[in-house]
C-alpha positions in Angstrom: 102.5 -239.5 -84.0 103.7 -237.4 -81.1 102.3 -235.0 -78.5 103.6 -231.7 -77.3 106.3 -231.4 -79.9 106.4 -227.6 -79.5 106.4 -225.3 -76.6 103.9 -222.5 -76.3 106.4 -220.1 -77.9 106.7 -222.4 -81.0 110.1 -223.8 -80.2 110.8 -227.5 -80.0 110.3 -229.3 -76.7 113.0 -231.4 -75.1 112.7 -235.1 -75.2 112.7 -238.0 -77.7 110.1 -238.1 -80.5 109.2 -240.6 -83.2 110.7 -239.5 -86.5 108.3 -238.7 -89.3 109.1 -240.1 -92.8 107.9 -237.6 -95.4 105.5 -238.8 -98.0 107.3 -239.2 -101.4 111.0 -238.3 -102.2 112.9 -236.6 -104.9 113.5 -240.0 -106.5 109.8 -240.8 -106.3 107.7 -237.6 -106.1 104.0 -237.6 -105.1 101.8 -237.5 -108.2 98.4 -238.3 -106.7 95.6 -236.2 -105.2 95.6 -235.7 -101.4 92.5 -234.1 -100.0 92.7 -233.6 -96.3 89.0 -232.6 -96.2 89.9 -229.8 -93.8 91.4 -232.1 -91.2 94.6 -231.4 -89.3 97.7 -233.4 -88.8 99.6 -233.1 -85.5 102.8 -234.3 -83.9 105.1 -234.6 -86.9 108.8 -234.5 -86.0 111.7 -234.6 -88.4 115.3 -233.6 -87.3 118.0 -234.9 -89.6 120.9 -232.9 -90.9 121.9 -233.4 -94.5 118.3 -234.0 -95.5 116.4 -232.5 -98.4 112.8 -232.4 -99.4 111.4 -232.4 -95.8 107.8 -231.8 -94.8 104.5 -233.7 -94.6 105.3 -234.4 -98.2 108.9 -234.5 -99.5 108.4 -233.7 -103.2 105.1 -233.0 -104.8 104.2 -233.2 -108.5 100.5 -233.9 -107.7 97.8 -232.1 -105.8 97.7 -231.4 -102.0 94.6 -229.7 -100.6 92.6 -228.9 -97.5 95.0 -229.8 -94.7 96.5 -228.2 -91.6 99.8 -229.0 -89.9 99.8 -228.5 -86.1 102.3 -229.0 -83.3 105.1 -230.2 -85.6 108.8 -229.7 -86.1 110.8 -230.0 -89.3 114.6 -229.5 -89.5 116.7 -230.3 -92.5 119.5 -228.9 -94.7 117.4 -227.6 -97.6 113.9 -227.6 -99.1 112.1 -227.9 -95.9 108.4 -226.9 -95.4 105.5 -227.6 -93.1 103.2 -228.9 -95.8 105.8 -229.8 -98.5 109.6 -229.6 -98.7 109.7 -229.3 -102.5 106.6 -228.4 -104.5 108.2 -229.1 -107.8 105.4 -229.1 -110.4 102.5 -229.7 -108.1 99.7 -227.6 -106.5 99.1 -226.8 -102.8 95.7 -225.4 -102.1 93.9 -224.4 -98.9 96.6 -225.6 -96.6 98.3 -224.1 -93.6 101.1 -224.7 -91.1 101.5 -223.7 -87.5 104.5 -225.8 -86.8 108.2 -224.9 -86.6 110.4 -225.1 -89.8 114.2 -224.6 -89.6 117.4 -225.7 -91.3 120.2 -224.3 -93.4 118.3 -222.7 -96.2 115.4 -222.9 -98.8 112.9 -223.0 -96.0 109.2 -222.1 -96.1 106.3 -222.3 -93.7 104.1 -224.0 -96.4 106.7 -225.1 -98.9 110.5 -224.8 -98.8 110.9 -224.8 -102.6 108.3 -223.9 -105.2 109.8 -224.7 -108.6 107.0 -224.4 -111.2 104.3 -225.3 -108.8 101.3 -223.4 -107.5 100.5 -222.4 -103.9 97.0 -220.9 -103.5 95.0 -219.9 -100.4 97.6 -221.1 -97.9 99.1 -219.6 -94.8 101.7 -220.0 -92.1 101.7 -219.0 -88.5 104.7 -221.0 -87.3 108.3 -219.9 -86.8 110.6 -220.3 -89.9 114.3 -219.8 -89.3 117.4 -220.6 -91.4 121.1 -220.3 -90.7 121.7 -219.6 -94.4 119.5 -218.0 -97.1 116.2 -218.4 -99.0 113.8 -218.3 -96.1 110.1 -217.3 -96.5 106.9 -217.4 -94.5 105.1 -219.2 -97.3 107.9 -220.4 -99.5 111.7 -220.0 -99.2 112.5 -220.2 -102.9 109.8 -219.4 -105.5 111.4 -220.4 -108.8 109.1 -219.9 -111.7 106.1 -220.9 -109.5 103.1 -219.0 -108.5 101.9 -218.0 -105.0 98.4 -216.6 -104.8 96.2 -215.3 -102.0 98.5 -216.6 -99.3 99.9 -215.0 -96.2 102.3 -215.4 -93.3 101.8 -214.4 -89.7 104.8 -216.3 -88.2 108.3 -215.1 -87.4 110.7 -215.4 -90.3 114.5 -215.2 -89.9 117.6 -216.1 -91.9 121.1 -215.1 -93.0 119.9 -213.4 -96.3 117.2 -213.6 -99.0 114.5 -213.5 -96.4 110.9 -212.5 -97.0 107.5 -212.6 -95.3 106.0 -214.5 -98.2 109.0 -215.7 -100.2 112.8 -215.5 -99.6 113.5 -215.2 -103.3 111.2 -214.9 -106.2 113.1 -216.1 -109.3 110.9 -215.3 -112.4 107.9 -216.5 -110.4 104.8 -214.6 -109.4 103.4 -213.5 -106.1 99.8 -212.2 -106.2 97.3 -211.1 -103.6 99.6 -212.0 -100.7 100.6 -210.4 -97.4 102.8 -210.7 -94.4 102.0 -209.6 -90.8 104.8 -211.5 -89.1 108.3 -210.1 -88.2 111.0 -210.6 -90.8 114.7 -210.4 -90.0 118.0 -211.1 -91.7 121.5 -211.2 -90.1 122.9 -209.8 -93.4 120.6 -208.4 -96.1 118.3 -208.9 -99.1 115.3 -208.9 -96.8 111.7 -207.6 -97.5 108.3 -207.7 -95.9 106.8 -209.6 -98.8 109.9 -210.9 -100.7 113.6 -210.8 -100.0 115.1 -210.8 -103.5 112.9 -210.4 -106.6 114.9 -211.8 -109.5 112.9 -211.2 -112.7 109.7 -212.1 -110.9 106.4 -210.2 -110.4 104.9 -209.1 -107.2 101.4 -207.7 -107.5 98.6 -206.6 -105.1 100.5 -207.6 -102.0 101.4 -205.9 -98.7 103.4 -206.1 -95.5 102.4 -205.0 -92.1 105.2 -206.8 -90.1 108.5 -205.4 -88.9 111.4 -205.8 -91.4 115.1 -205.6 -90.2 118.4 -206.4 -91.8 121.9 -206.0 -90.2 123.4 -205.1 -93.6 122.0 -203.7 -96.8 119.1 -204.2 -99.2 116.2 -203.9 -96.8 112.7 -203.0 -98.0 109.2 -202.9 -96.7 107.9 -204.8 -99.7 111.1 -206.3 -101.3 114.7 -206.0 -100.3 116.2 -206.2 -103.8 114.4 -205.9 -107.1 116.5 -207.2 -110.0 114.8 -206.9 -113.4 111.5 -207.7 -111.7 108.2 -205.8 -111.5 106.4 -204.8 -108.3 103.0 -203.3 -108.8 100.1 -202.1 -106.5 101.8 -203.0 -103.2 102.2 -201.2 -99.9 104.1 -201.5 -96.6 103.0 -200.2 -93.2 105.6 -202.1 -91.1 108.8 -200.7 -89.6 111.9 -201.0 -91.7 115.5 -200.9 -90.5 119.0 -201.7 -91.9 122.5 -200.2 -92.3 122.4 -199.5 -96.1 120.1 -199.3 -99.1 116.9 -199.2 -97.0 113.5 -198.2 -98.3 109.9 -198.0 -97.2 109.0 -200.0 -100.4 112.3 -201.4 -101.7 116.0 -201.4 -100.7 117.6 -201.5 -104.2 115.7 -201.3 -107.4 117.0 -202.4 -110.7 113.6 -203.3 -112.1 110.2 -201.6 -112.4 108.1 -200.6 -109.4 104.7 -199.0 -110.0 102.0 -197.6 -107.8 103.4 -198.7 -104.4 103.2 -196.9 -101.1 104.5 -197.0 -97.5 103.4 -195.5 -94.2 105.7 -192.4 -93.8 104.5 -192.0 -90.2 106.0 -195.4 -89.3 109.1 -195.3 -91.6 110.3 -191.8 -92.2 113.0 -192.6 -94.8 112.7 -192.8 -98.6 110.5 -195.1 -100.6 113.6 -196.6 -102.4 117.0 -197.0 -100.8 118.8 -196.9 -104.2 117.3 -196.8 -107.6 118.8 -197.6 -111.0 115.5 -198.9 -112.5 112.1 -197.4 -113.2 109.7 -196.1 -110.6 106.2 -194.8 -111.2 104.0 -193.4 -108.4 106.0 -194.6 -105.4 105.1 -192.5 -102.4 105.0 -192.3 -98.7 101.6 -191.6 -97.1 100.9 -190.8 -93.5 98.8 -193.0 -91.3 96.0 -190.4 -91.4 96.1 -190.5 -95.2 95.8 -194.3 -95.1 92.8 -193.9 -92.8 90.9 -191.7 -95.3 90.9 -194.5 -97.9 93.2 -192.5 -100.2 95.8 -195.4 -100.6 93.1 -198.0 -101.1 91.8 -195.9 -103.9 95.2 -195.3 -105.4 96.0 -199.0 -105.3 92.8 -199.8 -107.0 93.5 -197.2 -109.7 96.5 -199.3 -110.6 94.6 -202.6 -110.5 93.5 -204.3 -113.7 91.3 -207.3 -114.1 90.5 -209.2 -117.2 92.5 -209.5 -120.4 92.7 -207.8 -123.8 89.6 -205.9 -124.7 88.0 -207.1 -121.4 90.6 -205.4 -119.2 89.0 -203.2 -116.6 91.0 -200.9 -114.4 89.7 -200.2 -110.9 86.6 -202.2 -110.4 87.1 -202.3 -106.6 87.3 -206.1 -106.6 91.0 -206.3 -105.4 91.8 -203.5 -103.0 89.2 -201.9 -100.6 88.8 -200.5 -97.1 85.9 -199.9 -94.7 86.6 -196.2 -94.0 86.1 -195.3 -90.4 86.9 -198.9 -89.3 90.0 -200.1 -91.2 93.2 -198.1 -90.9 94.8 -199.7 -93.9 93.6 -201.2 -97.3 92.5 -204.8 -97.5 92.5 -207.3 -100.3 88.9 -207.7 -101.3 87.7 -205.0 -98.9 84.9 -202.5 -99.4 85.2 -200.5 -102.6 86.6 -196.9 -102.1 85.5 -194.0 -104.3 87.2 -190.7 -104.9 84.4 -188.1 -104.7 84.8 -184.5 -105.9 83.7 -181.6 -103.8 82.4 -178.5 -105.7 81.4 -175.1 -104.6 79.1 -174.7 -107.6 75.7 -176.4 -108.1 75.4 -179.7 -109.9 74.4 -178.1 -113.2 77.4 -175.7 -113.2 79.8 -177.0 -110.6 83.1 -175.4 -111.9 86.3 -177.1 -110.9 86.6 -179.3 -107.8 87.8 -177.5 -104.8 88.8 -180.7 -103.0 88.3 -184.5 -102.9 87.1 -187.0 -100.3 87.2 -190.7 -100.2 84.2 -192.8 -99.3 82.6 -196.2 -99.6 79.7 -194.5 -101.4 80.0 -193.0 -104.8 78.6 -189.4 -104.5 80.1 -186.1 -105.4 79.2 -183.1 -103.3 77.8 -179.9 -104.9 76.9 -176.5 -103.7 73.3 -175.4 -103.5 71.4 -174.1 -106.5 71.4 -170.3 -105.8 67.9 -168.8 -106.1 68.2 -165.2 -105.1 65.0 -164.2 -107.0 63.2 -167.1 -105.4 61.6 -168.2 -108.6 62.2 -171.9 -108.0 65.0 -172.0 -110.6 68.7 -172.0 -110.2 70.3 -168.6 -111.0 73.4 -170.3 -112.3 72.2 -173.4 -114.3 68.5 -172.7 -114.7 67.5 -176.1 -113.3 64.2 -176.4 -111.4 65.1 -176.5 -107.7 65.9 -180.1 -106.6 65.3 -181.3 -110.1 61.6 -181.9 -109.7 60.5 -178.6 -108.4 60.7 -179.0 -104.6 62.9 -177.1 -102.2 63.3 -177.5 -98.5 62.5 -174.2 -96.8 63.0 -175.3 -93.2 62.2 -177.5 -90.3 60.3 -177.2 -87.0 59.8 -179.4 -84.0 56.4 -181.1 -83.9 54.5 -179.5 -81.0 51.2 -181.3 -81.7 51.9 -183.6 -78.8 53.8 -186.3 -80.6 57.5 -186.6 -81.2 58.7 -185.6 -84.6 59.9 -183.0 -87.1 58.0 -181.0 -89.6 59.6 -180.5 -93.1 58.5 -177.3 -94.8 58.7 -177.5 -98.6 58.4 -174.9 -101.3 56.9 -176.6 -104.3 56.6 -175.7 -108.0 53.2 -175.4 -109.6 54.0 -178.7 -111.5 54.5 -180.6 -108.3 51.4 -179.1 -106.6 49.3 -180.1 -109.6 50.7 -183.6 -109.7 48.0 -185.6 -107.8 50.4 -188.5 -107.4 53.3 -186.5 -106.0 54.3 -187.3 -102.4 56.9 -186.9 -99.7 58.5 -190.1 -98.7 59.9 -190.6 -95.2 62.4 -193.3 -94.2 62.2 -193.8 -90.5 65.1 -194.9 -88.3 63.6 -198.4 -88.0 63.5 -198.7 -91.8 59.8 -198.1 -92.1 58.9 -196.1 -95.2 55.8 -193.8 -95.1 54.4 -191.6 -97.8 52.5 -188.3 -97.4 50.7 -187.1 -100.5 51.2 -183.4 -101.5 47.5 -183.1 -101.5 47.4 -184.1 -97.8 50.0 -181.6 -96.7 49.0 -178.6 -94.6 49.8 -175.2 -96.1 51.2 -172.1 -94.4 51.2 -168.6 -95.9 52.2 -166.7 -92.8 55.9 -167.5 -92.7 56.8 -165.4 -95.8 54.5 -163.0 -97.6 53.5 -164.2 -101.0 54.9 -167.7 -100.5 53.0 -170.9 -99.6 54.9 -173.6 -97.7 53.7 -177.2 -97.5 54.2 -178.9 -94.2 55.0 -182.6 -94.1 55.1 -184.0 -90.5 57.1 -187.1 -89.6 56.9 -188.8 -86.2 59.3 -191.2 -84.5 59.5 -193.3 -81.3 60.8 -191.7 -78.2 64.0 -193.6 -78.4 64.7 -192.6 -82.0 65.2 -188.8 -81.4 68.9 -189.1 -82.3 68.4 -191.1 -85.4 68.1 -189.8 -88.9 64.7 -189.1 -90.5 65.2 -189.1 -94.3 62.8 -187.1 -96.5 62.6 -187.1 -100.2 60.0 -185.7 -102.7 58.7 -187.9 -105.5 56.6 -186.9 -108.5 54.0 -189.1 -110.1 56.5 -190.4 -112.6 58.8 -191.8 -109.9 61.4 -189.0 -110.3 62.9 -188.1 -106.9 64.3 -184.9 -105.5 67.1 -184.4 -103.1 67.2 -186.5 -99.9 67.1 -184.4 -96.7 68.2 -185.8 -93.4 67.3 -184.5 -90.0 66.7 -185.7 -86.4 64.4 -184.6 -83.7 67.4 -183.7 -81.6 68.7 -181.4 -84.3 65.8 -179.1 -84.0 65.4 -179.4 -80.3 69.0 -178.4 -79.9 68.3 -175.4 -82.2 65.5 -174.3 -79.9 67.7 -174.6 -76.9 70.6 -172.7 -78.6 68.2 -169.9 -79.5 66.3 -170.0 -76.3 65.8 -166.2 -76.3 63.5 -166.6 -79.3 61.8 -169.8 -78.0 61.2 -169.0 -74.3 58.0 -171.1 -74.1 59.3 -174.0 -76.1 62.7 -174.2 -74.4 61.6 -176.3 -71.3 59.6 -178.6 -73.5 62.7 -179.2 -75.8 64.8 -180.0 -72.7 62.2 -182.3 -71.3 61.8 -184.1 -74.6 65.5 -184.8 -74.9 65.7 -186.1 -71.4 62.7 -188.3 -72.1 64.4 -189.5 -75.3 67.6 -190.4 -73.5 65.8 -192.3 -70.7 63.9 -194.2 -73.4 67.1 -195.1 -75.2 68.5 -196.5 -71.9 65.3 -198.4 -71.1 64.8 -199.9 -74.5 68.6 -200.3 -75.1 68.6 -198.3 -78.3 71.6 -196.3 -79.5 72.8 -195.8 -76.0 76.2 -194.5 -77.2 74.5 -191.4 -78.6 71.9 -190.2 -76.0 69.4 -187.5 -77.0 70.4 -185.3 -74.1 74.2 -185.6 -74.4 74.6 -182.0 -75.5 72.6 -180.6 -72.6 74.4 -179.0 -69.7 74.5 -180.8 -66.4 71.7 -178.6 -65.0 69.3 -179.3 -67.8 70.1 -183.0 -67.6 68.7 -183.1 -64.1 65.1 -184.3 -64.4 62.7 -182.4 -62.1 60.6 -184.4 -59.7 56.9 -183.7 -60.7 55.3 -186.1 -58.2 54.1 -183.6 -55.6 51.7 -181.1 -57.0 51.3 -182.9 -60.3 51.6 -186.7 -60.5 50.0 -187.2 -57.1 46.8 -185.7 -58.5 46.3 -188.7 -60.8 45.0 -191.5 -58.6 43.0 -194.2 -60.4 39.8 -195.2 -58.7 39.1 -198.9 -58.5 36.3 -199.9 -60.9 34.5 -203.2 -60.4 31.1 -204.7 -61.0 29.8 -207.7 -59.0 28.4 -209.4 -62.1 30.9 -208.4 -64.8 34.3 -208.3 -63.0 36.9 -205.5 -62.5 39.5 -203.3 -64.2 42.6 -205.0 -62.6 45.4 -202.7 -63.7 46.9 -200.5 -66.3 50.1 -200.1 -68.4 51.5 -197.8 -71.1 53.2 -198.2 -74.5 55.6 -195.4 -75.3 56.4 -194.5 -79.0 56.1 -191.2 -80.8 52.6 -191.1 -79.2 51.4 -193.0 -76.1 49.0 -195.9 -75.7 47.2 -196.6 -72.4 46.2 -200.2 -71.7 43.5 -201.1 -69.1 43.3 -204.8 -68.0 39.8 -206.1 -67.7 39.4 -209.2 -65.5 36.0 -210.9 -66.1 34.0 -212.5 -63.4 34.2 -216.3 -63.4 31.6 -217.8 -65.7 31.1 -214.6 -67.8 30.7 -215.2 -71.6 33.1 -212.5 -72.9 31.9 -213.0 -76.4 28.6 -211.4 -75.5 30.2 -208.3 -74.0 30.7 -204.9 -75.6 34.0 -203.0 -75.0 34.0 -199.2 -75.4 36.9 -196.7 -75.1 36.3 -193.0 -75.3 32.9 -193.6 -77.0 34.3 -196.0 -79.6 33.6 -199.7 -79.6 36.8 -201.8 -79.8 37.9 -205.4 -79.8 40.1 -206.2 -76.8 43.3 -208.3 -77.0 43.3 -211.4 -74.7 46.4 -211.9 -72.6 46.2 -214.7 -70.1 43.2 -214.1 -67.9 42.9 -210.5 -68.9 41.4 -208.6 -71.8 43.3 -205.4 -72.8 41.4 -202.3 -73.7 43.7 -199.8 -75.4 43.5 -196.0 -75.9 45.9 -195.3 -78.7 47.6 -192.2 -80.1 47.5 -190.1 -76.9 49.4 -186.9 -77.6 51.6 -185.3 -75.1 49.2 -182.4 -74.3 46.4 -184.9 -73.7 48.2 -187.3 -71.3 46.4 -186.1 -68.3 42.9 -186.1 -69.9 40.8 -188.9 -68.6 38.8 -191.1 -70.9 36.0 -193.5 -70.2 36.6 -197.3 -70.5 33.4 -199.4 -70.5 32.5 -203.1 -70.5 28.8 -203.9 -70.8 26.5 -206.8 -71.5 23.6 -204.5 -72.3 22.2 -204.6 -68.8 25.1 -204.4 -66.5 28.0 -201.9 -66.9 31.6 -201.7 -65.7 33.0 -198.3 -66.2 36.1 -196.3 -65.2 37.9 -193.0 -65.9 41.6 -193.3 -66.7 44.4 -191.3 -68.1 48.0 -192.0 -68.9 49.4 -190.1 -66.0 47.6 -192.5 -63.6 50.1 -195.2 -64.7 53.0 -192.8 -63.8 51.4 -192.4 -60.4 51.0 -196.1 -60.0 54.7 -196.7 -60.7 56.3 -193.7 -59.0 54.4 -194.1 -55.7 55.0 -197.9 -55.5 57.1 -199.4 -52.7 60.8 -199.4 -53.4 61.9 -202.4 -55.4 58.5 -203.0 -57.0 59.6 -201.6 -60.3 63.1 -201.5 -62.0 65.1 -198.3 -61.5 65.3 -197.7 -65.3 61.5 -197.7 -65.5 61.2 -195.3 -62.6 63.7 -192.9 -64.3 61.9 -193.3 -67.6 58.5 -192.4 -66.1 60.0 -189.5 -64.1 61.3 -188.1 -67.4 58.0 -188.9 -69.1 56.1 -187.0 -66.4 58.3 -183.9 -66.9 57.7 -184.2 -70.7 54.0 -184.4 -70.1 54.0 -181.5 -67.7 56.0 -179.3 -70.1 53.8 -180.2 -73.0 50.7 -178.8 -71.3 51.6 -175.2 -72.0 53.5 -175.4 -75.3 51.8 -178.2 -77.4 49.1 -177.1 -79.8 49.3 -177.2 -83.5 52.2 -175.9 -85.6 
């Protein structure tokens, strides 16, 4: 039709445009099925005073679906809408308008008038303005009709009876709708969702846009509620007016239940004036909204199903991702109200407080066990339900990166040949350590045997949770314990007077972990060494006097070839790779490959064959091992250790290796140096 009908601010451009003739009229309504198949229609222009039933469609008694109106302008006296002027008995589904709608009154972004029709899954982002009343972002006048799951994001303004979703709701219903656009009235009866609710219902809807009226009856959800019901709604937009102004409703002569407003943004009352019924109408601070409290309260009021199938609060309507969303969302993540008890699970007593979460889990105190008999002193339960109790942690000092979990076990668990500790590692890997394979320790506490379950992680996973949980042979599980390598390393550093020898190793380990995170780009927003002071974060240079002592001798054989280079793989332990380059013409299939006395199968990569020494612990990084290639008569052999790779990289010409690798190996070298004196078995 036309191009550039609207300016960038949504107002009509100057110039002459071809007039649009709406599809169908009041005398001959549309009764067919129009499926736009998600296409858009642009450039419609209609500007005629004394005109009614104006829009893409004039009057609809049929079905309109899946269409968008762009760059269009509609002006008429009454019943003007972007999609349809008068949705009399028809349905409008999955449609939207971004064009400008204006006129005298009964104006809506989607439909000006909704008699007994149905508007579902629609929205408006265009400007809607009227010089008189009944102006709404979705529908100006909702008369006995239904508006479901629709919203407005455009500016809405009029003389009176102005609302973000509907200007007036006359015995109709508005469900699961919201407004985020500004709503203003030069007189009154203005609300964020609906201006005047005359015997209608407004359910599970909210407003986040500003609401203003020059005169009276101004409300965050609805301006005036006359014999209507408003349930499970909230407002977090600003509200202003000269009389009868409320965070939820300006004047109430109906019933309002379970509705809330942000009392940080609007500091006045929930209801401007009340001569009806109100139940659970409260202001909540922005911080209270953030906790998920209001999402939970709204869901408490929600009911789904009918008759005997009615279910209250199933989380399908209101939700909120706590920690991400400031306010509740329709269809958001379910929110639970969890009780916090001082007592144990078997005898908790009364809750001392509550917390809201996306996970359903009450919090209980520990089972007291003063006599250390493995049973709760209060409720008599076996500790942890299956006879397992966490006694403590320690940092793995065997040369690998990890945490040891020390468990006190009941005779029943010890005798259970199928019982095991399950670890869930940060990368999602699940490992199991049988109780029968756990090391025991009887020196920590006289008369008590502790079972040690080690768990190792990659160097860049020191800050991420290790989850440990005991299972018996029947599949019953105990309490899940969560810990990180950094947690215990920080404990050693904090209590350095008791861990004089381990302190430098803990510092070096955390610095190595932080450099690994940066190098591998893993969890860089939570570096392992972030809690170290600036002095400890400085990585010592161990090249002179340590690294420069690890120079790899070139190994070659005139008949078999040569060892051409080396590399490392850094995880919880270390792998050293030696690259064998065979002499041209050699039949590699007839060669034997031996590493540290064990025959291996090398991995071919391009022209090289990689011989790997795996699981090198931190206290063995400088120990050279023999790498051998032989055909039975001729032998190629060399002595190599992991620190030789550090020398290769750190002594190289500037620019040969990336800076982050240099920093990583500098930290790795300090980690290896510190491990020499402290790593043994623990």
